[in-house]
mmCIF file as Biopython writes it, N, C-alpha, C and O atoms, coordinates in Angstrom:
data_model
#
loop_
_atom_site.group_PDB
_atom_site.id
_atom_site.type_symbol
_atom_site.label_atom_id
_atom_site.label_alt_id
_atom_site.label_comp_id
_atom_site.label_asym_id
_atom_site.label_entity_id
_atom_site.label_seq_id
_atom_site.pdbx_PDB_ins_code
_atom_site.Cartn_x
_atom_site.Cartn_y
_atom_site.Cartn_z
_atom_site.occupancy
_atom_site.B_iso_or_equiv
_atom_site.auth_seq_id
_atom_site.auth_asym_id
_atom_site.pdbx_PDB_model_num
ATOM 1   N N  . MET A ? 1  ? 0.838   -1.129  -0.010  1.0 0.0 1  A 1 
ATOM 2   C CA . MET A ? 1  ? -0.175  0.012   -0.035  1.0 0.0 1  A 1 
ATOM 3   C C  . MET A ? 1  ? 0.854   1.300   0.052   1.0 0.0 1  A 1 
ATOM 4   O O  . MET A ? 1  ? 1.789   1.353   0.851   1.0 0.0 1  A 1 
ATOM 5   N N  . SER A ? 2  ? 0.568   2.200   -0.783  1.0 0.0 2  A 1 
ATOM 6   C CA . SER A ? 2  ? 1.330   3.453   -0.770  1.0 0.0 2  A 1 
ATOM 7   C C  . SER A ? 2  ? 0.900   4.395   0.269   1.0 0.0 2  A 1 
ATOM 8   O O  . SER A ? 2  ? -0.230  4.402   0.757   1.0 0.0 2  A 1 
ATOM 9   N N  . SER A ? 3  ? 1.909   5.236   0.602   1.0 0.0 3  A 1 
ATOM 10  C CA . SER A ? 3  ? 1.386   6.183   1.619   1.0 0.0 3  A 1 
ATOM 11  C C  . SER A ? 3  ? 0.412   7.209   1.145   1.0 0.0 3  A 1 
ATOM 12  O O  . SER A ? 3  ? -0.259  7.842   1.960   1.0 0.0 3  A 1 
ATOM 13  N N  . ARG A ? 4  ? 0.302   7.407   -0.206  1.0 0.0 4  A 1 
ATOM 14  C CA . ARG A ? 4  ? -0.673  8.285   -0.793  1.0 0.0 4  A 1 
ATOM 15  C C  . ARG A ? 4  ? -2.127  7.519   -0.840  1.0 0.0 4  A 1 
ATOM 16  O O  . ARG A ? 4  ? -3.138  8.210   -0.963  1.0 0.0 4  A 1 
ATOM 17  N N  . SER A ? 5  ? -2.208  6.365   -0.761  1.0 0.0 5  A 1 
ATOM 18  C CA . SER A ? 5  ? -3.638  5.647   -0.567  1.0 0.0 5  A 1 
ATOM 19  C C  . SER A ? 5  ? -4.010  6.003   0.834   1.0 0.0 5  A 1 
ATOM 20  O O  . SER A ? 5  ? -5.102  6.491   1.125   1.0 0.0 5  A 1 
ATOM 21  N N  . LEU A ? 6  ? -3.043  5.736   1.706   1.0 0.0 6  A 1 
ATOM 22  C CA . LEU A ? 6  ? -3.399  5.875   3.160   1.0 0.0 6  A 1 
ATOM 23  C C  . LEU A ? 6  ? -3.752  7.329   3.432   1.0 0.0 6  A 1 
ATOM 24  O O  . LEU A ? 6  ? -4.680  7.573   4.202   1.0 0.0 6  A 1 
ATOM 25  N N  . ALA A ? 7  ? -3.045  8.344   2.827   1.0 0.0 7  A 1 
ATOM 26  C CA . ALA A ? 7  ? -3.395  9.686   3.070   1.0 0.0 7  A 1 
ATOM 27  C C  . ALA A ? 7  ? -4.617  10.148  2.284   1.0 0.0 7  A 1 
ATOM 28  O O  . ALA A ? 7  ? -5.239  11.140  2.662   1.0 0.0 7  A 1 
ATOM 29  N N  . ALA A ? 8  ? -4.938  9.538   1.326   1.0 0.0 8  A 1 
ATOM 30  C CA . ALA A ? 8  ? -6.241  9.828   0.725   1.0 0.0 8  A 1 
ATOM 31  C C  . ALA A ? 8  ? -7.514  9.305   1.452   1.0 0.0 8  A 1 
ATOM 32  O O  . ALA A ? 8  ? -8.551  9.965   1.517   1.0 0.0 8  A 1 
ATOM 33  N N  . ALA A ? 9  ? -7.358  8.101   1.979   1.0 0.0 9  A 1 
ATOM 34  C CA . ALA A ? 9  ? -8.327  7.506   2.779   1.0 0.0 9  A 1 
ATOM 35  C C  . ALA A ? 9  ? -8.608  8.196   4.106   1.0 0.0 9  A 1 
ATOM 36  O O  . ALA A ? 9  ? -9.716  8.196   4.642   1.0 0.0 9  A 1 
ATOM 37  N N  . ARG A ? 10 ? -7.486  8.802   4.609   1.0 0.0 10 A 1 
ATOM 38  C CA . ARG A ? 10 ? -7.550  9.530   5.898   1.0 0.0 10 A 1 
ATOM 39  C C  . ARG A ? 10 ? -8.078  10.946  5.645   1.0 0.0 10 A 1 
ATOM 40  O O  . ARG A ? 10 ? -8.401  11.685  6.574   1.0 0.0 10 A 1 
ATOM 41  N N  . ARG A ? 11 ? -8.148  11.270  4.457   1.0 0.0 11 A 1 
ATOM 42  C CA . ARG A ? 11 ? -8.870  12.593  4.246   1.0 0.0 11 A 1 
ATOM 43  C C  . ARG A ? 11 ? -10.350 12.409  4.332   1.0 0.0 11 A 1 
ATOM 44  O O  . ARG A ? 11 ? -11.081 13.368  4.579   1.0 0.0 11 A 1 
ATOM 45  N N  . VAL A ? 12 ? -10.864 11.069  4.115   1.0 0.0 12 A 1 
ATOM 46  C CA . VAL A ? 12 ? -12.351 10.833  4.087   1.0 0.0 12 A 1 
ATOM 47  C C  . VAL A ? 12 ? -12.699 10.477  5.458   1.0 0.0 12 A 1 
ATOM 48  O O  . VAL A ? 12 ? -13.768 10.842  5.947   1.0 0.0 12 A 1 
ATOM 49  N N  . ASP A ? 13 ? -11.661 9.631   6.238   1.0 0.0 13 A 1 
ATOM 50  C CA . ASP A ? 13 ? -11.979 9.098   7.433   1.0 0.0 13 A 1 
ATOM 51  C C  . ASP A ? 13 ? -10.562 9.135   8.172   1.0 0.0 13 A 1 
ATOM 52  O O  . ASP A ? 13 ? -9.637  8.382   7.868   1.0 0.0 13 A 1 
ATOM 53  N N  . PRO A ? 14 ? -10.501 10.106  9.183   1.0 0.0 14 A 1 
ATOM 54  C CA . PRO A ? 14 ? -9.185  10.360  9.778   1.0 0.0 14 A 1 
ATOM 55  C C  . PRO A ? 14 ? -8.843  8.930   10.557  1.0 0.0 14 A 1 
ATOM 56  O O  . PRO A ? 14 ? -7.665  8.630   10.751  1.0 0.0 14 A 1 
ATOM 57  N N  . ASN A ? 15 ? -9.802  8.156   10.946  1.0 0.0 15 A 1 
ATOM 58  C CA . ASN A ? 15 ? -9.586  7.136   11.725  1.0 0.0 15 A 1 
ATOM 59  C C  . ASN A ? 15 ? -9.366  5.677   11.074  1.0 0.0 15 A 1 
ATOM 60  O O  . ASN A ? 15 ? -9.203  4.674   11.769  1.0 0.0 15 A 1 
ATOM 61  N N  . VAL A ? 16 ? -9.380  5.666   9.648   1.0 0.0 16 A 1 
ATOM 62  C CA . VAL A ? 16 ? -9.279  4.379   9.061   1.0 0.0 16 A 1 
ATOM 63  C C  . VAL A ? 16 ? -8.053  3.668   9.243   1.0 0.0 16 A 1 
ATOM 64  O O  . VAL A ? 16 ? -6.997  4.289   9.124   1.0 0.0 16 A 1 
ATOM 65  N N  . SER A ? 17 ? -8.051  2.498   9.504   1.0 0.0 17 A 1 
ATOM 66  C CA . SER A ? 17 ? -6.881  1.776   9.619   1.0 0.0 17 A 1 
ATOM 67  C C  . SER A ? 17 ? -5.987  1.413   8.453   1.0 0.0 17 A 1 
ATOM 68  O O  . SER A ? 17 ? -6.537  1.139   7.386   1.0 0.0 17 A 1 
ATOM 69  N N  . PRO A ? 18 ? -4.687  1.381   8.539   1.0 0.0 18 A 1 
ATOM 70  C CA . PRO A ? 18 ? -3.986  1.063   7.482   1.0 0.0 18 A 1 
ATOM 71  C C  . PRO A ? 18 ? -4.379  -0.400  6.866   1.0 0.0 18 A 1 
ATOM 72  O O  . PRO A ? 18 ? -4.350  -0.543  5.644   1.0 0.0 18 A 1 
ATOM 73  N N  . ALA A ? 19 ? -4.699  -1.349  7.611   1.0 0.0 19 A 1 
ATOM 74  C CA . ALA A ? 19 ? -5.283  -2.549  7.282   1.0 0.0 19 A 1 
ATOM 75  C C  . ALA A ? 19 ? -6.382  -2.516  6.318   1.0 0.0 19 A 1 
ATOM 76  O O  . ALA A ? 19 ? -6.381  -3.149  5.263   1.0 0.0 19 A 1 
ATOM 77  N N  . ALA A ? 20 ? -7.479  -1.618  6.795   1.0 0.0 20 A 1 
ATOM 78  C CA . ALA A ? 20 ? -8.634  -1.512  5.824   1.0 0.0 20 A 1 
ATOM 79  C C  . ALA A ? 20 ? -8.301  -0.796  4.502   1.0 0.0 20 A 1 
ATOM 80  O O  . ALA A ? 20 ? -8.932  -1.050  3.476   1.0 0.0 20 A 1 
ATOM 81  N N  . VAL A ? 21 ? -7.329  0.075   4.541   1.0 0.0 21 A 1 
ATOM 82  C CA . VAL A ? 21 ? -6.979  0.613   3.222   1.0 0.0 21 A 1 
ATOM 83  C C  . VAL A ? 21 ? -6.277  -0.421  2.437   1.0 0.0 21 A 1 
ATOM 84  O O  . VAL A ? 21 ? -6.613  -0.686  1.283   1.0 0.0 21 A 1 
ATOM 85  N N  . HIS A ? 22 ? -5.347  -0.982  3.023   1.0 0.0 22 A 1 
ATOM 86  C CA . HIS A ? 22 ? -4.575  -2.031  2.281   1.0 0.0 22 A 1 
ATOM 87  C C  . HIS A ? 22 ? -5.700  -3.181  1.759   1.0 0.0 22 A 1 
ATOM 88  O O  . HIS A ? 22 ? -5.487  -3.675  0.652   1.0 0.0 22 A 1 
ATOM 89  N N  . ALA A ? 23 ? -6.628  -3.527  2.348   1.0 0.0 23 A 1 
ATOM 90  C CA . ALA A ? 23 ? -7.729  -4.487  1.799   1.0 0.0 23 A 1 
ATOM 91  C C  . ALA A ? 23 ? -8.461  -3.813  0.704   1.0 0.0 23 A 1 
ATOM 92  O O  . ALA A ? 23 ? -8.757  -4.418  -0.327  1.0 0.0 23 A 1 
ATOM 93  N N  . ALA A ? 24 ? -8.749  -2.616  0.901   1.0 0.0 24 A 1 
ATOM 94  C CA . ALA A ? 24 ? -9.446  -2.044  -0.272  1.0 0.0 24 A 1 
ATOM 95  C C  . ALA A ? 24 ? -8.765  -1.835  -1.489  1.0 0.0 24 A 1 
ATOM 96  O O  . ALA A ? 24 ? -9.304  -1.985  -2.585  1.0 0.0 24 A 1 
ATOM 97  N N  . VAL A ? 25 ? -7.470  -1.456  -1.307  1.0 0.0 25 A 1 
ATOM 98  C CA . VAL A ? 25 ? -6.596  -1.283  -2.510  1.0 0.0 25 A 1 
ATOM 99  C C  . VAL A ? 25 ? -6.373  -2.801  -3.101  1.0 0.0 25 A 1 
ATOM 100 O O  . VAL A ? 25 ? -6.460  -2.975  -4.317  1.0 0.0 25 A 1 
ATOM 101 N N  . GLU A ? 26 ? -6.128  -3.724  -2.355  1.0 0.0 26 A 1 
ATOM 102 C CA . GLU A ? 26 ? -6.058  -5.115  -2.859  1.0 0.0 26 A 1 
ATOM 103 C C  . GLU A ? 26 ? -7.376  -5.510  -3.751  1.0 0.0 26 A 1 
ATOM 104 O O  . GLU A ? 26 ? -7.289  -6.043  -4.856  1.0 0.0 26 A 1 
ATOM 105 N N  . ALA A ? 27 ? -8.635  -5.162  -3.094  1.0 0.0 27 A 1 
ATOM 106 C CA . ALA A ? 27 ? -9.743  -5.444  -3.851  1.0 0.0 27 A 1 
ATOM 107 C C  . ALA A ? 27 ? -9.884  -4.713  -5.054  1.0 0.0 27 A 1 
ATOM 108 O O  . ALA A ? 27 ? -10.306 -5.288  -6.057  1.0 0.0 27 A 1 
ATOM 109 N N  . ALA A ? 28 ? -9.583  -3.518  -5.074  1.0 0.0 28 A 1 
ATOM 110 C CA . ALA A ? 28 ? -9.710  -2.783  -6.343  1.0 0.0 28 A 1 
ATOM 111 C C  . ALA A ? 28 ? -8.752  -3.342  -7.376  1.0 0.0 28 A 1 
ATOM 112 O O  . ALA A ? 28 ? -9.130  -3.574  -8.525  1.0 0.0 28 A 1 
ATOM 113 N N  . ILE A ? 29 ? -7.513  -3.557  -6.965  1.0 0.0 29 A 1 
ATOM 114 C CA . ILE A ? 29 ? -6.552  -4.252  -8.019  1.0 0.0 29 A 1 
ATOM 115 C C  . ILE A ? 29 ? -7.053  -5.476  -8.606  1.0 0.0 29 A 1 
ATOM 116 O O  . ILE A ? 29 ? -6.882  -5.713  -9.802  1.0 0.0 29 A 1 
ATOM 117 N N  . ALA A ? 30 ? -7.666  -6.273  -7.822  1.0 0.0 30 A 1 
ATOM 118 C CA . ALA A ? 30 ? -8.147  -7.735  -8.145  1.0 0.0 30 A 1 
ATOM 119 C C  . ALA A ? 30 ? -9.326  -7.404  -9.066  1.0 0.0 30 A 1 
ATOM 120 O O  . ALA A ? 30 ? -9.420  -8.045  -10.113 1.0 0.0 30 A 1 
ATOM 121 N N  . GLU A ? 31 ? -10.159 -6.541  -8.801  1.0 0.0 31 A 1 
ATOM 122 C CA . GLU A ? 31 ? -11.372 -6.297  -9.731  1.0 0.0 31 A 1 
ATOM 123 C C  . GLU A ? 31 ? -10.827 -5.681  -11.137 1.0 0.0 31 A 1 
ATOM 124 O O  . GLU A ? 31 ? -11.320 -5.964  -12.229 1.0 0.0 31 A 1 
ATOM 125 N N  . HIS A ? 32 ? -9.731  -4.791  -10.938 1.0 0.0 32 A 1 
ATOM 126 C CA . HIS A ? 32 ? -9.239  -4.315  -12.247 1.0 0.0 32 A 1 
ATOM 127 C C  . HIS A ? 32 ? -8.659  -5.327  -13.042 1.0 0.0 32 A 1 
ATOM 128 O O  . HIS A ? 32 ? -8.859  -5.313  -14.257 1.0 0.0 32 A 1 
ATOM 129 N N  . MET A ? 33 ? -7.890  -6.302  -12.459 1.0 0.0 33 A 1 
ATOM 130 C CA . MET A ? 33 ? -7.380  -7.428  -13.301 1.0 0.0 33 A 1 
ATOM 131 C C  . MET A ? 33 ? -8.366  -8.318  -13.724 1.0 0.0 33 A 1 
ATOM 132 O O  . MET A ? 33 ? -8.148  -8.925  -14.772 1.0 0.0 33 A 1 
ATOM 133 N N  . ARG A ? 34 ? -9.524  -8.541  -13.054 1.0 0.0 34 A 1 
ATOM 134 C CA . ARG A ? 34 ? -10.660 -9.560  -13.484 1.0 0.0 34 A 1 
ATOM 135 C C  . ARG A ? 34 ? -11.199 -8.666  -14.754 1.0 0.0 34 A 1 
ATOM 136 O O  . ARG A ? 34 ? -11.409 -9.320  -15.775 1.0 0.0 34 A 1 
ATOM 137 N N  . GLU A ? 35 ? -11.429 -7.377  -14.814 1.0 0.0 35 A 1 
ATOM 138 C CA . GLU A ? 35 ? -12.010 -6.615  -15.793 1.0 0.0 35 A 1 
ATOM 139 C C  . GLU A ? 35 ? -11.119 -6.728  -17.033 1.0 0.0 35 A 1 
ATOM 140 O O  . GLU A ? 35 ? -11.601 -6.978  -18.137 1.0 0.0 35 A 1 
ATOM 141 N N  . GLN A ? 36 ? -9.798  -6.536  -16.827 1.0 0.0 36 A 1 
ATOM 142 C CA . GLN A ? 36 ? -8.743  -6.573  -18.113 1.0 0.0 36 A 1 
ATOM 143 C C  . GLN A ? 36 ? -8.913  -7.958  -18.630 1.0 0.0 36 A 1 
ATOM 144 O O  . GLN A ? 36 ? -8.972  -8.030  -19.857 1.0 0.0 36 A 1 
ATOM 145 N N  . ARG A ? 37 ? -9.012  -9.144  -17.926 1.0 0.0 37 A 1 
ATOM 146 C CA . ARG A ? 37 ? -9.062  -10.417 -18.424 1.0 0.0 37 A 1 
ATOM 147 C C  . ARG A ? 37 ? -10.405 -10.768 -19.171 1.0 0.0 37 A 1 
ATOM 148 O O  . ARG A ? 37 ? -10.456 -11.541 -20.128 1.0 0.0 37 A 1 
ATOM 149 N N  . ARG A ? 38 ? -11.350 -10.194 -18.693 1.0 0.0 38 A 1 
ATOM 150 C CA . ARG A ? 38 ? -12.734 -10.185 -19.270 1.0 0.0 38 A 1 
ATOM 151 C C  . ARG A ? 38 ? -12.604 -9.496  -20.742 1.0 0.0 38 A 1 
ATOM 152 O O  . ARG A ? 38 ? -13.100 -10.043 -21.727 1.0 0.0 38 A 1 
ATOM 153 N N  . ARG A ? 39 ? -11.999 -8.430  -20.811 1.0 0.0 39 A 1 
ATOM 154 C CA . ARG A ? 39 ? -11.902 -7.600  -22.118 1.0 0.0 39 A 1 
ATOM 155 C C  . ARG A ? 39 ? -11.149 -8.393  -23.073 1.0 0.0 39 A 1 
ATOM 156 O O  . ARG A ? 39 ? -11.552 -8.558  -24.224 1.0 0.0 39 A 1 
ATOM 157 N N  . GLN A ? 40 ? -9.932  -8.950  -22.577 1.0 0.0 40 A 1 
ATOM 158 C CA . GLN A ? 40 ? -9.058  -9.835  -23.386 1.0 0.0 40 A 1 
ATOM 159 C C  . GLN A ? 40 ? -9.914  -10.957 -23.862 1.0 0.0 40 A 1 
ATOM 160 O O  . GLN A ? 40 ? -9.834  -11.251 -25.055 1.0 0.0 40 A 1 
ATOM 161 N N  . ALA A ? 41 ? -10.676 -11.585 -23.134 1.0 0.0 41 A 1 
ATOM 162 C CA . ALA A ? 41 ? -11.362 -12.736 -23.567 1.0 0.0 41 A 1 
ATOM 163 C C  . ALA A ? 41 ? -12.540 -12.671 -24.541 1.0 0.0 41 A 1 
ATOM 164 O O  . ALA A ? 41 ? -12.863 -13.595 -25.288 1.0 0.0 41 A 1 
ATOM 165 N N  . ARG A ? 42 ? -13.181 -11.419 -24.452 1.0 0.0 42 A 1 
ATOM 166 C CA . ARG A ? 42 ? -14.242 -11.062 -25.267 1.0 0.0 42 A 1 
ATOM 167 C C  . ARG A ? 42 ? -13.975 -11.076 -26.781 1.0 0.0 42 A 1 
ATOM 168 O O  . ARG A ? 42 ? -13.080 -10.339 -27.197 1.0 0.0 42 A 1 
ATOM 169 N N  . PRO A ? 43 ? -14.623 -11.800 -27.599 1.0 0.0 43 A 1 
ATOM 170 C CA . PRO A ? 43 ? -14.423 -11.753 -29.051 1.0 0.0 43 A 1 
ATOM 171 C C  . PRO A ? 43 ? -14.565 -10.468 -29.638 1.0 0.0 43 A 1 
ATOM 172 O O  . PRO A ? 43 ? -15.273 -9.583  -29.157 1.0 0.0 43 A 1 
ATOM 173 N N  . SER A ? 44 ? -13.862 -10.357 -30.724 1.0 0.0 44 A 1 
ATOM 174 C CA . SER A ? 44 ? -13.904 -8.926  -31.288 1.0 0.0 44 A 1 
ATOM 175 C C  . SER A ? 44 ? -15.209 -8.633  -31.929 1.0 0.0 44 A 1 
ATOM 176 O O  . SER A ? 44 ? -15.913 -9.475  -32.487 1.0 0.0 44 A 1 
ATOM 177 N N  . ASP A ? 45 ? -15.493 -7.278  -31.796 1.0 0.0 45 A 1 
ATOM 178 C CA . ASP A ? 45 ? -16.904 -6.828  -32.248 1.0 0.0 45 A 1 
ATOM 179 C C  . ASP A ? 45 ? -16.923 -6.518  -33.690 1.0 0.0 45 A 1 
ATOM 180 O O  . ASP A ? 45 ? -17.951 -6.203  -34.290 1.0 0.0 45 A 1 
ATOM 181 N N  . LYS A ? 46 ? -15.670 -6.624  -34.268 1.0 0.0 46 A 1 
ATOM 182 C CA . LYS A ? 46 ? -15.589 -6.431  -35.874 1.0 0.0 46 A 1 
ATOM 183 C C  . LYS A ? 46 ? -15.910 -7.692  -36.493 1.0 0.0 46 A 1 
ATOM 184 O O  . LYS A ? 46 ? -15.466 -8.748  -36.043 1.0 0.0 46 A 1 
ATOM 185 N N  . LEU A ? 47 ? -16.691 -7.631  -37.545 1.0 0.0 47 A 1 
ATOM 186 C CA . LEU A ? 47 ? -16.808 -8.727  -38.506 1.0 0.0 47 A 1 
ATOM 187 C C  . LEU A ? 47 ? -15.627 -8.944  -39.424 1.0 0.0 47 A 1 
ATOM 188 O O  . LEU A ? 47 ? -14.959 -8.038  -39.923 1.0 0.0 47 A 1 
ATOM 189 N N  . GLU A ? 48 ? -15.427 -10.343 -39.607 1.0 0.0 48 A 1 
ATOM 190 C CA . GLU A ? 48 ? -14.293 -10.531 -40.673 1.0 0.0 48 A 1 
ATOM 191 C C  . GLU A ? 48 ? -14.974 -11.293 -41.725 1.0 0.0 48 A 1 
ATOM 192 O O  . GLU A ? 48 ? -16.021 -11.916 -41.546 1.0 0.0 48 A 1 
ATOM 193 N N  . GLY A ? 49 ? -14.240 -11.203 -42.984 1.0 0.0 49 A 1 
ATOM 194 C CA . GLY A ? 49 ? -14.798 -11.851 -44.027 1.0 0.0 49 A 1 
ATOM 195 C C  . GLY A ? 49 ? -15.396 -10.935 -45.088 1.0 0.0 49 A 1 
ATOM 196 O O  . GLY A ? 49 ? -15.304 -9.709  -45.035 1.0 0.0 49 A 1 
ATOM 197 N N  . PRO A ? 50 ? -16.031 -11.629 -46.080 1.0 0.0 50 A 1 
ATOM 198 C CA . PRO A ? 50 ? -16.606 -10.721 -47.161 1.0 0.0 50 A 1 
ATOM 199 C C  . PRO A ? 50 ? -17.823 -10.021 -46.777 1.0 0.0 50 A 1 
ATOM 200 O O  . PRO A ? 50 ? -18.203 -9.028  -47.399 1.0 0.0 50 A 1 
ATOM 201 N N  . ASP A ? 51 ? -18.461 -10.504 -45.762 1.0 0.0 51 A 1 
ATOM 202 C CA . ASP A ? 51 ? -19.716 -9.534  -45.291 1.0 0.0 51 A 1 
ATOM 203 C C  . ASP A ? 51 ? -19.428 -8.358  -44.459 1.0 0.0 51 A 1 
ATOM 204 O O  . ASP A ? 51 ? -20.284 -7.563  -44.069 1.0 0.0 51 A 1 
ATOM 205 N N  . ALA A ? 52 ? -18.228 -8.301  -44.222 1.0 0.0 52 A 1 
ATOM 206 C CA . ALA A ? 52 ? -17.684 -7.118  -43.374 1.0 0.0 52 A 1 
ATOM 207 C C  . ALA A ? 52 ? -17.833 -5.777  -44.096 1.0 0.0 52 A 1 
ATOM 208 O O  . ALA A ? 52 ? -17.449 -4.739  -43.557 1.0 0.0 52 A 1 
#
């Protein structure tokens, strides 16, 4: 966890624990990675072949 993440969280809630911020950052990164994998697995929207 970066000190910037903790500082940003503490601007919202001065009593937030570093562990809570760390867990939130980890969850956000995991969701971002899942979304990236979904985008790569999605078939192309473009048609190929003579009808394109």
